[in-house]
mmCIF file of the N, C-alpha and C atoms, coordinates in Angstrom:
data_MODEL
# 
_entry.id   MODEL 
# 
loop_
_atom_site.group_PDB 
_atom_site.id 
_atom_site.type_symbol 
_atom_site.label_atom_id 
_atom_site.label_alt_id 
_atom_site.label_comp_id 
_atom_site.label_asym_id 
_atom_site.label_entity_id 
_atom_site.label_seq_id 
_atom_site.pdbx_PDB_ins_code 
_atom_site.Cartn_x 
_atom_site.Cartn_y 
_atom_site.Cartn_z 
_atom_site.occupancy 
_atom_site.B_iso_or_equiv 
_atom_site.pdbx_formal_charge 
_atom_site.auth_seq_id 
_atom_site.auth_comp_id 
_atom_site.auth_asym_id 
_atom_site.auth_atom_id 
_atom_site.pdbx_PDB_model_num 
ATOM 1   N N  . MET A 1 1  ? 35.197 228.695 -24.926 1.00 0.00 ? 1  MET A N  1 
ATOM 2   C CA . MET A 1 1  ? 34.543 228.978 -23.649 1.00 0.00 ? 1  MET A CA 1 
ATOM 3   C C  . MET A 1 1  ? 34.131 230.449 -23.635 1.00 0.00 ? 1  MET A C  1 
ATOM 4   N N  . LEU A 1 2  ? 32.919 230.701 -23.201 1.00 0.00 ? 2  LEU A N  1 
ATOM 5   C CA . LEU A 1 2  ? 32.377 232.051 -23.154 1.00 0.00 ? 2  LEU A CA 1 
ATOM 6   C C  . LEU A 1 2  ? 32.389 232.553 -21.712 1.00 0.00 ? 2  LEU A C  1 
ATOM 7   N N  . ASP A 1 3  ? 32.985 233.696 -21.507 1.00 0.00 ? 3  ASP A N  1 
ATOM 8   C CA . ASP A 1 3  ? 33.035 234.302 -20.176 1.00 0.00 ? 3  ASP A CA 1 
ATOM 9   C C  . ASP A 1 3  ? 31.949 235.363 -20.105 1.00 0.00 ? 3  ASP A C  1 
ATOM 10  N N  . THR A 1 4  ? 31.077 235.249 -19.131 1.00 0.00 ? 4  THR A N  1 
ATOM 11  C CA . THR A 1 4  ? 29.966 236.179 -18.994 1.00 0.00 ? 4  THR A CA 1 
ATOM 12  C C  . THR A 1 4  ? 30.059 236.902 -17.656 1.00 0.00 ? 4  THR A C  1 
ATOM 13  N N  . THR A 1 5  ? 29.862 238.194 -17.703 1.00 0.00 ? 5  THR A N  1 
ATOM 14  C CA . THR A 1 5  ? 29.847 238.993 -16.490 1.00 0.00 ? 5  THR A CA 1 
ATOM 15  C C  . THR A 1 5  ? 28.409 239.451 -16.237 1.00 0.00 ? 5  THR A C  1 
ATOM 16  N N  . VAL A 1 6  ? 27.965 239.275 -15.007 1.00 0.00 ? 6  VAL A N  1 
ATOM 17  C CA . VAL A 1 6  ? 26.622 239.690 -14.626 1.00 0.00 ? 6  VAL A CA 1 
ATOM 18  C C  . VAL A 1 6  ? 26.740 240.852 -13.650 1.00 0.00 ? 6  VAL A C  1 
ATOM 19  N N  . GLU A 1 7  ? 26.083 241.947 -13.975 1.00 0.00 ? 7  GLU A N  1 
ATOM 20  C CA . GLU A 1 7  ? 26.078 243.104 -13.086 1.00 0.00 ? 7  GLU A CA 1 
ATOM 21  C C  . GLU A 1 7  ? 24.730 243.169 -12.368 1.00 0.00 ? 7  GLU A C  1 
ATOM 22  N N  . THR A 1 8  ? 24.767 243.368 -11.071 1.00 0.00 ? 8  THR A N  1 
ATOM 23  C CA . THR A 1 8  ? 23.541 243.451 -10.281 1.00 0.00 ? 8  THR A CA 1 
ATOM 24  C C  . THR A 1 8  ? 23.525 244.760 -9.507  1.00 0.00 ? 8  THR A C  1 
ATOM 25  N N  . ARG A 1 9  ? 22.327 245.121 -9.062  1.00 0.00 ? 9  ARG A N  1 
ATOM 26  C CA . ARG A 1 9  ? 22.202 246.308 -8.223  1.00 0.00 ? 9  ARG A CA 1 
ATOM 27  C C  . ARG A 1 9  ? 22.811 246.015 -6.859  1.00 0.00 ? 9  ARG A C  1 
ATOM 28  N N  . GLU A 1 10 ? 23.351 247.039 -6.265  1.00 0.00 ? 10 GLU A N  1 
ATOM 29  C CA . GLU A 1 10 ? 23.912 246.909 -4.925  1.00 0.00 ? 10 GLU A CA 1 
ATOM 30  C C  . GLU A 1 10 ? 22.822 247.241 -3.910  1.00 0.00 ? 10 GLU A C  1 
ATOM 31  N N  . ASN A 1 11 ? 22.032 246.238 -3.542  1.00 0.00 ? 11 ASN A N  1 
ATOM 32  C CA . ASN A 1 11 ? 21.009 246.456 -2.523  1.00 0.00 ? 11 ASN A CA 1 
ATOM 33  C C  . ASN A 1 11 ? 20.842 245.190 -1.692  1.00 0.00 ? 11 ASN A C  1 
ATOM 34  N N  . ASP A 1 12 ? 20.270 245.366 -0.548  1.00 0.00 ? 12 ASP A N  1 
ATOM 35  C CA . ASP A 1 12 ? 20.028 244.261 0.377   1.00 0.00 ? 12 ASP A CA 1 
ATOM 36  C C  . ASP A 1 12 ? 18.597 243.783 0.151   1.00 0.00 ? 12 ASP A C  1 
ATOM 37  N N  . THR A 1 13 ? 18.424 242.679 -0.574  1.00 0.00 ? 13 THR A N  1 
ATOM 38  C CA . THR A 1 13 ? 17.082 242.212 -0.911  1.00 0.00 ? 13 THR A CA 1 
ATOM 39  C C  . THR A 1 13 ? 16.284 241.807 0.320   1.00 0.00 ? 13 THR A C  1 
ATOM 40  N N  . HIS A 1 14 ? 16.955 241.323 1.356   1.00 0.00 ? 14 HIS A N  1 
ATOM 41  C CA . HIS A 1 14 ? 16.251 240.970 2.592   1.00 0.00 ? 14 HIS A CA 1 
ATOM 42  C C  . HIS A 1 14 ? 15.670 242.224 3.237   1.00 0.00 ? 14 HIS A C  1 
ATOM 43  N N  . ALA A 1 15 ? 16.451 243.284 3.282   1.00 0.00 ? 15 ALA A N  1 
ATOM 44  C CA . ALA A 1 15 ? 15.965 244.552 3.846   1.00 0.00 ? 15 ALA A CA 1 
ATOM 45  C C  . ALA A 1 15 ? 14.834 245.119 2.989   1.00 0.00 ? 15 ALA A C  1 
ATOM 46  N N  . ASP A 1 16 ? 14.946 244.985 1.670   1.00 0.00 ? 16 ASP A N  1 
ATOM 47  C CA . ASP A 1 16 ? 13.876 245.449 0.776   1.00 0.00 ? 16 ASP A CA 1 
ATOM 48  C C  . ASP A 1 16 ? 12.578 244.696 1.048   1.00 0.00 ? 16 ASP A C  1 
ATOM 49  N N  . GLU A 1 17 ? 12.677 243.389 1.243   1.00 0.00 ? 17 GLU A N  1 
ATOM 50  C CA . GLU A 1 17 ? 11.494 242.565 1.523   1.00 0.00 ? 17 GLU A CA 1 
ATOM 51  C C  . GLU A 1 17 ? 10.864 242.967 2.858   1.00 0.00 ? 17 GLU A C  1 
ATOM 52  N N  . GLN A 1 18 ? 11.698 243.198 3.859   1.00 0.00 ? 18 GLN A N  1 
ATOM 53  C CA . GLN A 1 18 ? 11.187 243.636 5.162   1.00 0.00 ? 18 GLN A CA 1 
ATOM 54  C C  . GLN A 1 18 ? 10.491 244.988 5.046   1.00 0.00 ? 18 GLN A C  1 
ATOM 55  N N  . ALA A 1 19 ? 11.094 245.916 4.322   1.00 0.00 ? 19 ALA A N  1 
ATOM 56  C CA . ALA A 1 19 ? 10.501 247.245 4.166   1.00 0.00 ? 19 ALA A CA 1 
ATOM 57  C C  . ALA A 1 19 ? 9.141  247.161 3.482   1.00 0.00 ? 19 ALA A C  1 
ATOM 58  N N  . ALA A 1 20 ? 9.026  246.325 2.458   1.00 0.00 ? 20 ALA A N  1 
ATOM 59  C CA . ALA A 1 20 ? 7.744  246.159 1.767   1.00 0.00 ? 20 ALA A CA 1 
ATOM 60  C C  . ALA A 1 20 ? 6.709  245.551 2.696   1.00 0.00 ? 20 ALA A C  1 
ATOM 61  N N  . PHE A 1 21 ? 7.115  244.591 3.516   1.00 0.00 ? 21 PHE A N  1 
ATOM 62  C CA . PHE A 1 21 ? 6.209  243.954 4.470   1.00 0.00 ? 21 PHE A CA 1 
ATOM 63  C C  . PHE A 1 21 ? 5.701  244.972 5.496   1.00 0.00 ? 21 PHE A C  1 
ATOM 64  N N  . PHE A 1 22 ? 6.612  245.739 6.086   1.00 0.00 ? 22 PHE A N  1 
ATOM 65  C CA . PHE A 1 22 ? 6.213  246.729 7.088   1.00 0.00 ? 22 PHE A CA 1 
ATOM 66  C C  . PHE A 1 22 ? 5.354  247.830 6.477   1.00 0.00 ? 22 PHE A C  1 
ATOM 67  N N  . ASP A 1 23 ? 5.673  248.233 5.247   1.00 0.00 ? 23 ASP A N  1 
ATOM 68  C CA . ASP A 1 23 ? 4.871  249.239 4.564   1.00 0.00 ? 23 ASP A CA 1 
ATOM 69  C C  . ASP A 1 23 ? 3.446  248.730 4.343   1.00 0.00 ? 23 ASP A C  1 
ATOM 70  N N  . ALA A 1 24 ? 3.320  247.468 3.961   1.00 0.00 ? 24 ALA A N  1 
ATOM 71  C CA . ALA A 1 24 ? 1.992  246.894 3.743   1.00 0.00 ? 24 ALA A CA 1 
ATOM 72  C C  . ALA A 1 24 ? 1.194  246.847 5.044   1.00 0.00 ? 24 ALA A C  1 
ATOM 73  N N  . ILE A 1 25 ? 1.855  246.533 6.128   1.00 0.00 ? 25 ILE A N  1 
ATOM 74  C CA . ILE A 1 25 ? 1.172  246.492 7.424   1.00 0.00 ? 25 ILE A CA 1 
ATOM 75  C C  . ILE A 1 25 ? 0.725  247.895 7.833   1.00 0.00 ? 25 ILE A C  1 
ATOM 76  N N  . GLU A 1 26 ? 1.619  248.873 7.727   1.00 0.00 ? 26 GLU A N  1 
ATOM 77  C CA . GLU A 1 26 ? 1.292  250.243 8.127   1.00 0.00 ? 26 GLU A CA 1 
ATOM 78  C C  . GLU A 1 26 ? 0.175  250.850 7.281   1.00 0.00 ? 26 GLU A C  1 
ATOM 79  N N  . ASN A 1 27 ? 0.139  250.507 6.006   1.00 0.00 ? 27 ASN A N  1 
ATOM 80  C CA . ASN A 1 27 ? -0.814 251.122 5.090   1.00 0.00 ? 27 ASN A CA 1 
ATOM 81  C C  . ASN A 1 27 ? -1.997 250.225 4.751   1.00 0.00 ? 27 ASN A C  1 
ATOM 82  N N  . GLY A 1 28 ? -2.129 249.111 5.450   1.00 0.00 ? 28 GLY A N  1 
ATOM 83  C CA . GLY A 1 28 ? -3.276 248.232 5.245   1.00 0.00 ? 28 GLY A CA 1 
ATOM 84  C C  . GLY A 1 28 ? -3.267 247.486 3.926   1.00 0.00 ? 28 GLY A C  1 
ATOM 85  N N  . GLY A 1 29 ? -2.106 247.317 3.353   1.00 0.00 ? 29 GLY A N  1 
ATOM 86  C CA . GLY A 1 29 ? -2.019 246.632 2.064   1.00 0.00 ? 29 GLY A CA 1 
ATOM 87  C C  . GLY A 1 29 ? -1.812 245.143 2.215   1.00 0.00 ? 29 GLY A C  1 
ATOM 88  N N  . ASP A 1 30 ? -1.467 244.521 1.117   1.00 0.00 ? 30 ASP A N  1 
ATOM 89  C CA . ASP A 1 30 ? -1.208 243.087 1.088   1.00 0.00 ? 30 ASP A CA 1 
ATOM 90  C C  . ASP A 1 30 ? 0.183  242.841 1.654   1.00 0.00 ? 30 ASP A C  1 
ATOM 91  N N  . ALA A 1 31 ? 0.266  242.077 2.741   1.00 0.00 ? 31 ALA A N  1 
ATOM 92  C CA . ALA A 1 31 ? 1.537  241.848 3.424   1.00 0.00 ? 31 ALA A CA 1 
ATOM 93  C C  . ALA A 1 31 ? 2.266  240.605 2.932   1.00 0.00 ? 31 ALA A C  1 
ATOM 94  N N  . GLY A 1 32 ? 1.758  239.938 1.929   1.00 0.00 ? 32 GLY A N  1 
ATOM 95  C CA . GLY A 1 32 ? 2.467  238.756 1.457   1.00 0.00 ? 32 GLY A CA 1 
ATOM 96  C C  . GLY A 1 32 ? 1.653  237.945 0.494   1.00 0.00 ? 32 GLY A C  1 
ATOM 97  N N  . SER A 1 33 ? 2.208  236.848 0.108   1.00 0.00 ? 33 SER A N  1 
ATOM 98  C CA . SER A 1 33 ? 1.567  235.955 -0.842  1.00 0.00 ? 33 SER A CA 1 
ATOM 99  C C  . SER A 1 33 ? 0.480  235.140 -0.167  1.00 0.00 ? 33 SER A C  1 
ATOM 100 N N  . SER A 1 34 ? -0.458 234.690 -0.965  1.00 0.00 ? 34 SER A N  1 
ATOM 101 C CA . SER A 1 34 ? -1.505 233.831 -0.441  1.00 0.00 ? 34 SER A CA 1 
ATOM 102 C C  . SER A 1 34 ? -0.991 232.401 -0.336  1.00 0.00 ? 34 SER A C  1 
ATOM 103 N N  . VAL A 1 35 ? -1.738 231.579 0.341   1.00 0.00 ? 35 VAL A N  1 
ATOM 104 C CA . VAL A 1 35 ? -1.386 230.169 0.470   1.00 0.00 ? 35 VAL A CA 1 
ATOM 105 C C  . VAL A 1 35 ? -1.350 229.510 -0.909  1.00 0.00 ? 35 VAL A C  1 
ATOM 106 N N  . GLU A 1 36 ? -2.282 229.886 -1.764  1.00 0.00 ? 36 GLU A N  1 
ATOM 107 C CA . GLU A 1 36 ? -2.324 229.309 -3.110  1.00 0.00 ? 36 GLU A CA 1 
ATOM 108 C C  . GLU A 1 36 ? -1.069 229.675 -3.902  1.00 0.00 ? 36 GLU A C  1 
ATOM 109 N N  . GLU A 1 37 ? -0.613 230.919 -3.778  1.00 0.00 ? 37 GLU A N  1 
ATOM 110 C CA . GLU A 1 37 ? 0.603  231.330 -4.471  1.00 0.00 ? 37 GLU A CA 1 
ATOM 111 C C  . GLU A 1 37 ? 1.815  230.573 -3.933  1.00 0.00 ? 37 GLU A C  1 
ATOM 112 N N  . ALA A 1 38 ? 1.883  230.414 -2.624  1.00 0.00 ? 38 ALA A N  1 
ATOM 113 C CA . ALA A 1 38 ? 2.995  229.681 -2.014  1.00 0.00 ? 38 ALA A CA 1 
ATOM 114 C C  . ALA A 1 38 ? 3.004  228.227 -2.482  1.00 0.00 ? 38 ALA A C  1 
ATOM 115 N N  . LEU A 1 39 ? 1.838  227.608 -2.582  1.00 0.00 ? 39 LEU A N  1 
ATOM 116 C CA . LEU A 1 39 ? 1.749  226.230 -3.054  1.00 0.00 ? 39 LEU A CA 1 
ATOM 117 C C  . LEU A 1 39 ? 2.213  226.119 -4.505  1.00 0.00 ? 39 LEU A C  1 
ATOM 118 N N  . THR A 1 40 ? 1.826  227.072 -5.333  1.00 0.00 ? 40 THR A N  1 
ATOM 119 C CA . THR A 1 40 ? 2.255  227.064 -6.734  1.00 0.00 ? 40 THR A CA 1 
ATOM 120 C C  . THR A 1 40 ? 3.769  227.172 -6.834  1.00 0.00 ? 40 THR A C  1 
ATOM 121 N N  . VAL A 1 41 ? 4.356  228.081 -6.061  1.00 0.00 ? 41 VAL A N  1 
ATOM 122 C CA . VAL A 1 41 ? 5.811  228.233 -6.069  1.00 0.00 ? 41 VAL A CA 1 
ATOM 123 C C  . VAL A 1 41 ? 6.480  226.941 -5.615  1.00 0.00 ? 41 VAL A C  1 
ATOM 124 N N  . GLN A 1 42 ? 5.953  226.312 -4.573  1.00 0.00 ? 42 GLN A N  1 
ATOM 125 C CA . GLN A 1 42 ? 6.542  225.071 -4.079  1.00 0.00 ? 42 GLN A CA 1 
ATOM 126 C C  . GLN A 1 42 ? 6.441  223.964 -5.119  1.00 0.00 ? 42 GLN A C  1 
ATOM 127 N N  . ARG A 1 43 ? 5.324  223.908 -5.847  1.00 0.00 ? 43 ARG A N  1 
ATOM 128 C CA . ARG A 1 43 ? 5.174  222.901 -6.907  1.00 0.00 ? 43 ARG A CA 1 
ATOM 129 C C  . ARG A 1 43 ? 6.186  223.128 -8.024  1.00 0.00 ? 43 ARG A C  1 
ATOM 130 N N  . ILE A 1 44 ? 6.460  224.382 -8.343  1.00 0.00 ? 44 ILE A N  1 
ATOM 131 C CA . ILE A 1 44 ? 7.452  224.704 -9.365  1.00 0.00 ? 44 ILE A CA 1 
ATOM 132 C C  . ILE A 1 44 ? 8.844  224.269 -8.904  1.00 0.00 ? 44 ILE A C  1 
ATOM 133 N N  . VAL A 1 45 ? 9.193  224.601 -7.668  1.00 0.00 ? 45 VAL A N  1 
ATOM 134 C CA . VAL A 1 45 ? 10.500 224.207 -7.134  1.00 0.00 ? 45 VAL A CA 1 
ATOM 135 C C  . VAL A 1 45 ? 10.635 222.688 -7.123  1.00 0.00 ? 45 VAL A C  1 
ATOM 136 N N  . ASP A 1 46 ? 9.596  221.990 -6.695  1.00 0.00 ? 46 ASP A N  1 
ATOM 137 C CA . ASP A 1 46 ? 9.602  220.529 -6.698  1.00 0.00 ? 46 ASP A CA 1 
ATOM 138 C C  . ASP A 1 46 ? 9.803  220.001 -8.122  1.00 0.00 ? 46 ASP A C  1 
ATOM 139 N N  . GLY A 1 47 ? 9.135  220.622 -9.086  1.00 0.00 ? 47 GLY A N  1 
ATOM 140 C CA . GLY A 1 47 ? 9.288  220.217 -10.481 1.00 0.00 ? 47 GLY A CA 1 
ATOM 141 C C  . GLY A 1 47 ? 10.703 220.414 -10.991 1.00 0.00 ? 47 GLY A C  1 
ATOM 142 N N  . ILE A 1 48 ? 11.344 221.491 -10.561 1.00 0.00 ? 48 ILE A N  1 
ATOM 143 C CA . ILE A 1 48 ? 12.733 221.737 -10.949 1.00 0.00 ? 48 ILE A CA 1 
ATOM 144 C C  . ILE A 1 48 ? 13.633 220.623 -10.427 1.00 0.00 ? 48 ILE A C  1 
ATOM 145 N N  . TYR A 1 49 ? 13.468 220.264 -9.165  1.00 0.00 ? 49 TYR A N  1 
ATOM 146 C CA . TYR A 1 49 ? 14.279 219.181 -8.600  1.00 0.00 ? 49 TYR A CA 1 
ATOM 147 C C  . TYR A 1 49 ? 13.996 217.851 -9.290  1.00 0.00 ? 49 TYR A C  1 
ATOM 148 N N  . ARG A 1 50 ? 12.730 217.558 -9.531  1.00 0.00 ? 50 ARG A N  1 
ATOM 149 C CA . ARG A 1 50 ? 12.373 216.303 -10.197 1.00 0.00 ? 50 ARG A CA 1 
ATOM 150 C C  . ARG A 1 50 ? 12.951 216.259 -11.612 1.00 0.00 ? 50 ARG A C  1 
ATOM 151 N N  . SER A 1 51 ? 12.864 217.364 -12.326 1.00 0.00 ? 51 SER A N  1 
ATOM 152 C CA . SER A 1 51 ? 13.411 217.435 -13.671 1.00 0.00 ? 51 SER A CA 1 
ATOM 153 C C  . SER A 1 51 ? 14.917 217.183 -13.657 1.00 0.00 ? 51 SER A C  1 
ATOM 154 N N  . SER A 1 52 ? 15.593 217.767 -12.685 1.00 0.00 ? 52 SER A N  1 
ATOM 155 C CA . SER A 1 52 ? 17.034 217.575 -12.577 1.00 0.00 ? 52 SER A CA 1 
ATOM 156 C C  . SER A 1 52 ? 17.379 216.119 -12.282 1.00 0.00 ? 52 SER A C  1 
ATOM 157 N N  . GLU A 1 53 ? 16.641 215.499 -11.381 1.00 0.00 ? 53 GLU A N  1 
ATOM 158 C CA . GLU A 1 53 ? 16.894 214.102 -11.019 1.00 0.00 ? 53 GLU A CA 1 
ATOM 159 C C  . GLU A 1 53 ? 16.593 213.155 -12.172 1.00 0.00 ? 53 GLU A C  1 
ATOM 160 N N  . ASP A 1 54 ? 15.492 213.408 -12.892 1.00 0.00 ? 54 ASP A N  1 
ATOM 161 C CA . ASP A 1 54 ? 15.060 212.511 -13.966 1.00 0.00 ? 54 ASP A CA 1 
ATOM 162 C C  . ASP A 1 54 ? 15.731 212.803 -15.307 1.00 0.00 ? 54 ASP A C  1 
ATOM 163 N N  . GLY A 1 55 ? 16.331 213.989 -15.431 1.00 0.00 ? 55 GLY A N  1 
ATOM 164 C CA . GLY A 1 55 ? 16.968 214.362 -16.680 1.00 0.00 ? 55 GLY A CA 1 
ATOM 165 C C  . GLY A 1 55 ? 15.982 214.642 -17.798 1.00 0.00 ? 55 GLY A C  1 
ATOM 166 N N  . ARG A 1 56 ? 14.787 215.085 -17.431 1.00 0.00 ? 56 ARG A N  1 
ATOM 167 C CA . ARG A 1 56 ? 13.760 215.386 -18.434 1.00 0.00 ? 56 ARG A CA 1 
ATOM 168 C C  . ARG A 1 56 ? 12.892 216.521 -17.908 1.00 0.00 ? 56 ARG A C  1 
ATOM 169 N N  . SER A 1 57 ? 12.131 217.125 -18.804 1.00 0.00 ? 57 SER A N  1 
ATOM 170 C CA . SER A 1 57 ? 11.194 218.160 -18.369 1.00 0.00 ? 57 SER A CA 1 
ATOM 171 C C  . SER A 1 57 ? 9.981  217.478 -17.742 1.00 0.00 ? 57 SER A C  1 
ATOM 172 N N  . VAL A 1 58 ? 9.369  218.160 -16.812 1.00 0.00 ? 58 VAL A N  1 
ATOM 173 C CA . VAL A 1 58 ? 8.173  217.651 -16.148 1.00 0.00 ? 58 VAL A CA 1 
ATOM 174 C C  . VAL A 1 58 ? 7.097  218.727 -16.186 1.00 0.00 ? 58 VAL A C  1 
ATOM 175 N N  . ALA A 1 59 ? 5.847  218.297 -16.192 1.00 0.00 ? 59 ALA A N  1 
ATOM 176 C CA . ALA A 1 59 ? 4.718  219.228 -16.117 1.00 0.00 ? 59 ALA A CA 1 
ATOM 177 C C  . ALA A 1 59 ? 4.327  219.398 -14.650 1.00 0.00 ? 59 ALA A C  1 
ATOM 178 N N  . LEU A 1 60 ? 3.768  220.548 -14.322 1.00 0.00 ? 60 LEU A N  1 
ATOM 179 C CA . LEU A 1 60 ? 3.344  220.755 -12.935 1.00 0.00 ? 60 LEU A CA 1 
ATOM 180 C C  . LEU A 1 60 ? 2.308  219.732 -12.518 1.00 0.00 ? 60 LEU A C  1 
ATOM 181 N N  . ASP A 1 61 ? 1.547  219.220 -13.463 1.00 0.00 ? 61 ASP A N  1 
ATOM 182 C CA . ASP A 1 61 ? 0.554  218.195 -13.137 1.00 0.00 ? 61 ASP A CA 1 
ATOM 183 C C  . ASP A 1 61 ? 1.224  216.919 -12.643 1.00 0.00 ? 61 ASP A C  1 
ATOM 184 N N  . ASP A 1 62 ? 2.514  216.702 -13.010 1.00 0.00 ? 62 ASP A N  1 
ATOM 185 C CA . ASP A 1 62 ? 3.258  215.505 -12.627 1.00 0.00 ? 62 ASP A CA 1 
ATOM 186 C C  . ASP A 1 62 ? 3.821  215.600 -11.215 1.00 0.00 ? 62 ASP A C  1 
ATOM 187 N N  . THR A 1 63 ? 3.812  216.796 -10.612 1.00 0.00 ? 63 THR A N  1 
ATOM 188 C CA . THR A 1 63 ? 4.486  216.983 -9.323  1.00 0.00 ? 63 THR A CA 1 
ATOM 189 C C  . THR A 1 63 ? 3.558  216.735 -8.171  1.00 0.00 ? 63 THR A C  1 
# 
């Protein structure tokens, strides 16, 4: 059995996300992902669940 230790940064990712969002609003930048990006992410997540249920790899075209 292999014991693995994972070290991470000590930061609040939710606060980091909020700060980036507010900075984008104040400076006229991009405040978030597009609908197309969100759909792609959702298709990937769906594919992960389907792969787990079916016990096989799936292509995004299958989702």
